[in-house]
N, C-alpha and C positions, 0 to 999 in steps of 0.2 A: 569759335574761340576755344583754344585748348586749355585744359585744366591740368595742373601738376599735382600728382599724388605723392605724399611723403609718409614716413613712419609706417611702413608695411601696407601702404595703400593698394599695392597690386593685389595682395592677398584679400584685402577688404573688398576690392572690386569684384574678384571672382565670387566671393561669398554673396555679395549683394546681387550680382547677376543671377546666381543660382536661385535666390529667393524670389527675385522678380519673375524669372522664367517659370518657376514652380507655381507662382501665384496666377500666371496667365495660362500656361499650357496645361493640358489634361491628358497628355499621352502617357501610356504605361510602357516604359522602355526598360530594357535590361540594365542592370547596374554592374559596375565593376566588382563591388562587394555584395554578393547575393544575399537577399533576405532569407532568414531561416527561423524555425520555431521548433523547440523541443519541449516535451511535456512528460509528466510522470504522475501517476495516481498513488497516493499512500493512504490506505484505508478507503475512505470515500472523499478524500481531499485531493484536489487537482493543483498541480504546480506547473507553470509554463514559463519559458524564457524565449522572448522574441528579440532577434538581434541581426546584425549584418556581419558577413563573413569575409574579412579581408584575407588576402593570401600573402605569404611571406615573400615570394618572388625574388629570392636571393638577397633580400634586404636584411640589414642588421636590425632586429626588432627591439630587444630589451635594452633600454638606455639610449636608444637612438630614435627609431620610429615611435616607440612608446617611451618617452623620457621618464626617468625615475623621479619620484616625489610629486609635488604639486607644481604646476607650471602656468605661466601666463601665455595663453594661446594666441594673443594678438588680436582677438576679436571677441565681441560679446560683452556682457556686463561683469563677468567673473574676473577678479583680480588674480586669483589662482584657481586652477582647475585640476581635478583628477582625470584619469583616463576614462573614456566612455565605455570601456569594457567591450568593445566591438568597433563598428564603423557606422558612419552616417548618423541617424537619429539615436535617441537614447536606447540603450539596451533596457528592455522592460521585463521585469520578473513579476509574476502574478500568483497569488495564493488565494484559494477559495475559502480557506479557514485560517485561524490563527496558527502560527508555527513558532518554533525556536530555531534560530540560526546560531550555530556554534554555542548552544546553550542559552542564548539571549532571546527574550520574547519579541515577536514581531506580529502585528495584527494582520488580519486578512486584508487583501487589497492589491493594488498595482503600485510598483515602485520603479523609479529609474535606478538602474544598477551602475555604479561607478566603482573604480578601483584606483588605489594609490599603490604603485609598484615600487619596491625598494630594492636596492642593490644587494642586500644581504639575505635574499631568499624569503622575504616577508612581503605581505600585501595587506592592505586595509580595504575591506569591502564596505561600500557606502550604499545604503538603501535610502533613496530620496523620495519624498512625497510628490515631487515634480517629475512625472514620467513622460511628459509631452514635449520637452525641450529638444532642440537639435544638438546632439552630442553633449559636451560639457562646457560649451561656450557661455552658458548662462547659469552655471552651477552656483548655488547659494547655500552655504553651510547651515543656515537657519532652517532649511528645508530637510535636513538630515533627520530621518526617523531612527536609524540604527547604524552604528559602525562596529565592525568586528575585525579582529586581526587574525590572519591565518598564515600558515607556513606553506610556501610553494614547493613544488617538486620538479626535479629534472626527469623528463620522459622522452621517448623516441619522437622524432620530428613529426609535427602535424602541419601540413602546408596551409590549409584553410582553417581559420579560427573556428573552433568547435566547442559547443556546450554539450555536456552529456550527464546522464544520471547513472551512477553505479552503486554497488553495495545496497541495493534496494531491499529493505526489510519490512516487517509488519508495521513498524512505527517510524521509520526513518529512511533516508537515502543520502548519498553524497552527490551533490551537484559540483561540476567542475568546468572551468574554462581551460581548454588545451590549445596552445598555439606555439609554433616553432618548437622549442624543446622545454617549454615550461607548462606545468599544470598548476592551476589555482583552485584547490578543492575547498568546499565548505559543506558542513553537515546541516541537514534540515530534519527537524524532528516534529512529529505531529501527535497530539494527544487523541489518538484514534478512538479509544473507548468513549471518552466524554463527548466527542464530536458525533459519533454514531448514536449514542444514547439521546443526545439533544435532538438529533434528526428523527429518531424513533418517536420521542414524545410528541414532536410536532405532527408527524404523520398519523399517529394514532388518533389525533383529533380531526383528521380529514378522511377522505374516502378510503385509504388503506385500512383505517381503523374499523371498518365495517366488514372486515374479513377475519374469520377466526384464525387462520394460519398466520396472519400478521402478528397477532398477539403471542402466538406460540413462538414465532421466530424472535420476537422482541425479548421474551423471557429467557429463551435459550441463549441469545447473544449476551445478555446481562449476566447470566449464570456463568458462562465460560470466559468472560472477559473482565471480571472484577467489578461488575456493576453492583448496585444496591440490591441485596437479596430480598428485602421486604418488598421493594418495588417490583422485582421480578416475580415474586410470589403473587402479588396482586394482579399482575398481567396474566399469569397462567391460570389463576382462579377465575378470571373473567371468561376464559374459554371453557371452564368446567362447570361453573355454577353461576355465571354472570346472567344479567338480564337479557342479553341479546343472543348468546350462543348456547350455553348449557348443554354441551355435548362432550361427554366423557369418551376418550379414546386412548389407545396405548400411548400415543405420542405426548399428549398433554399431561397425562398422569405420570409418565416416565420423567418428564421435565420437572414436574412438581416434586416427585420423589427425590430427584437429584438436588433441588434447591433445599428441601428439608434436611437432607443428609449433610449438605454443606453448612447449614445452620446448626448442625449438631443434634437435630431432632431425629435420632436414629429409629426409634420405634415407630414414630409416625411415618417416616420415610418408607420403612419396610411394609407397613400396612398399605400405603398408597401404591407401592410397587406390586404387591400381590394383586391388587385390584387391576392394575394396568396389564399384568400378564394374563389375567382372566379374559381380557378383551382383545388380546393380541392375536394377530395372524401367525401362521406357522413361521413365516419369514421374519416377522418382528421378534418373535421369541428367539429364533436362531441368531439374529443380529445382536440381541441383548446378551445371549450366552457368550458370543465372541467378545463383546465388550468386557464381560467379567473376566474372561481368560486374559485379555490384554492388561487388565488391572491387577492380575496375579491372584484373583479370587477363583481358583480352579475348583474348589469343593462346591462353592455356590453355583458355578457354571455347570457342574455335573448335575446338580439338582434341577436346574432350569432345562437342560437338554433332555433329562429323563422325563420331566413333566411334559415337554413337547412331544416326546415319543409316545407317551401314554395318551395324550390328547389327540394326536394326529397319527395314529398307528397306520403303518403301511405306506405312508407318503415319503418320497425319497429324501427330502432335506433332513428328516429326523435322524437317520443313520449317519448322514454326513456330520451332523452336530455331535452325535455320540462319539464318532471317530475323533473329532477335535477334542472333546472332553477327555477321552481316555488317553489321547496323545499328550495333553497337558499334564495328566497324572503320571506319565511315563510308562503307561501300559500299552506299548505299541502293538502287541499281539492282538488284544481285544479291539484296539483302534483299527487295525488292518481288517479284521472280520467285518466290522460295521461299514468300513469304507468300500469293501467289495460289494456289499448289499446296495449301497448308494450308487455304485457304478452301474449295477444292473438296472436300477430304477431311474437313473438320470434321464430327463425327457429330451435333451438336445445335445448336439455334438460339442458345443462350447463347454458345458458343464462336464461332459464325459472326458474332455481333454484335460480340464483342470484337475479332475479326480485322478486321472491317470498319472499326472505329475506327482500328486501326493501319495499315490500307491507306491510309486518308485521310492519316494523318500522313506516311507514306513518300512518297506522291505529292506532298506539299507540301515534301518535303525535310527532314522532321523525324525524329528518332530515335524508336525505340519501346521503349527500355529505361528 
């Protein structure tokens, strides 16, 4: 007996056959719209987008293949559906930590990504808590977690639909969908400092916390990234006079001095730094002197390099340091004298080559810092 299908029943039959075959067959066969995944790390947070990549194939995409606005797709439970922002199953975007999308907060997790495309170069991005559905046929507005509006851009032709991350910075990146001649960008921001500090606090309670260097790294990160200075001071003190470590060295004393200085405790910071320099190797002193030059503290740098020269007389880095100090002071003649001594004492070809470059600069009347 034959059955007659009406009201888009041919389309329904194709979809039904697909789900039936999918439920029975287990073959892994190529798709017309290939699966893809793109990811980006911001700080220590990972963002990924999994999607299928339809091709243009000389078709009219915007307003035709992808209709404008919300549409009844003729199947599923949705009365009106956005675009699935790809092909086949849901496009899925995943965040390992909380983020902001175009300035709006969105919690960590997986989301089905849908889009409403408008004719006037606008688009609405929809992040749905339902990320396991097939396309947008079962889209339910009550499952929306976030909607944001963006402006689309006209770009050179992209044949296969592509997601990409651009303008990647320390705390943000631009994710965008590119297809045909349209780009749909959206900004993702991550509170890197607080996420890292939360991770640090957790790890200090576990096996990494039984390593002195971990506490030094924690304090240094907090110092340099706007963390709580009292907390950072507690972490670094744990490496200096704590119950488990109690080991003073140049590195932890140097970090403590910087924290104290940032807290405005200048005299205490100077005292700790003097102790740090008394424990420093020749190269640690040299590195600290270069930091001072970079900070514009050329007089203090000269004191440090002279101290290194007195403490480590005859060793090749001390003259290199003095050359840098005199160069910072604008005394290229004296700097050249010390750099020639360093050139004679340099132990390897790599350092000899670097010194040779700086000799040329000084001879031309150029600084070497």
